[in-house]
C-alpha positions as a printed NumPy array, in Angstrom:
array([[-49.578, -67.788, 110.656],
       [-49.552, -67.36 , 114.549],
       [-52.938, -68.571, 115.967],
       [-55.156, -65.619, 116.784],
       [-52.952, -63.073, 115.029],
       [-54.05 , -61.569, 111.8  ],
       [-50.943, -60.865, 110.46 ],
       [-49.844, -62.562, 107.036],
       [-48.231, -61.733, 103.705],
       [-50.893, -59.736, 103.103],
       [-49.716, -56.713, 105.525],
       [-47.122, -54.395, 104.336],
       [-44.652, -55.284, 107.176],
       [-44.803, -59.066, 106.612],
       [-44.216, -58.549, 103.102],
       [-41.095, -56.272, 103.558],
       [-39.748, -58.754, 106.168],
       [-40.386, -61.852, 103.843],
       [-38.778, -60.179, 101.058],
       [-35.827, -59.071, 102.877],
       [-35.614, -62.571, 104.178],
       [-35.662, -64.181, 100.817],
       [-33.269, -61.569,  99.563],
       [-30.559, -61.996, 102.375],
       [-31.015, -65.892, 102.407],
       [-31.304, -66.402,  98.54 ],
       [-34.557, -68.248,  98.792],
       [-37.336, -67.876,  96.569],
       [-40.257, -67.61 ,  98.786],
       [-40.538, -66.989, 102.77 ],
       [-43.975, -67.463, 104.502],
       [-45.231, -65.965, 107.675],
       [-44.669, -68.777, 109.483],
       [-41.251, -69.471, 108.401],
       [-38.311, -68.908, 110.676],
       [-35.155, -66.777, 109.927],
       [-32.448, -69.355, 111.256],
       [-34.599, -72.522, 110.026],
       [-34.314, -71.232, 106.602],
       [-30.608, -70.787, 107.013],
       [-29.789, -67.619, 108.593],
       [-27.081, -67.469, 110.875],
       [-25.404, -64.524, 113.117],
       [-23.875, -62.764, 109.83 ],
       [-26.928, -62.931, 107.764],
       [-29.097, -61.803, 110.567],
       [-26.951, -58.406, 110.628],
       [-27.495, -58.058, 106.737],
       [-31.231, -59.102, 107.418],
       [-31.668, -56.131, 109.945],
       [-30.069, -53.567, 107.94 ],
       [-32.058, -54.503, 104.681],
       [-35.282, -54.033, 107.06 ],
       [-33.872, -50.772, 108.496],
       [-33.175, -49.679, 105.06 ],
       [-36.827, -50.395, 103.978],
       [-38.16 , -48.238, 106.793],
       [-39.023, -50.678, 109.796],
       [-36.727, -51.096, 113.076],
       [-36.146, -54.418, 114.41 ],
       [-33.367, -55.582, 116.625],
       [-30.693, -58.553, 116.972],
       [-32.683, -59.542, 120.011],
       [-36.003, -59.337, 118.543],
       [-34.636, -62.068, 115.861],
       [-33.116, -64.225, 118.75 ],
       [-36.249, -63.99 , 120.718],
       [-38.462, -64.992, 117.932],
       [-37.335, -65.25 , 114.32 ],
       [-40.799, -66.42 , 112.897],
       [-41.456, -63.724, 110.341],
       [-45.034, -62.972, 111.401],
       [-43.931, -62.308, 114.973],
       [-41.101, -60.046, 113.845],
       [-43.528, -58.343, 111.568],
       [-45.933, -57.666, 114.802],
       [-42.98 , -56.369, 116.708],
       [-41.522, -53.985, 113.987],
       [-41.707, -50.643, 114.499],
       [-41.401, -47.699, 112.145],
       [-37.986, -46.112, 111.717],
       [-37.599, -42.825, 112.993],
       [-35.189, -40.501, 111.026],
       [-32.752, -39.847, 113.959],
       [-31.87 , -43.945, 114.544]])
């Protein structure tokens, strides 16, 4: 968890992102302080991760993941997906 930031798996966004990450990388559990690339992610799995997150109603970009791939940080930056995107 990021110091001073109250985002954890208890939040819906963190839970969705952690589950999507675990599914894409085929691992059992992902924690808020885990980093996508440190868990074995690469450019192709990043695209799959973003697509899965979008299907679940959140919007993140490749840039978001490249800037800071920590699950809690991504959850803090994720936006609700709008229908026209």
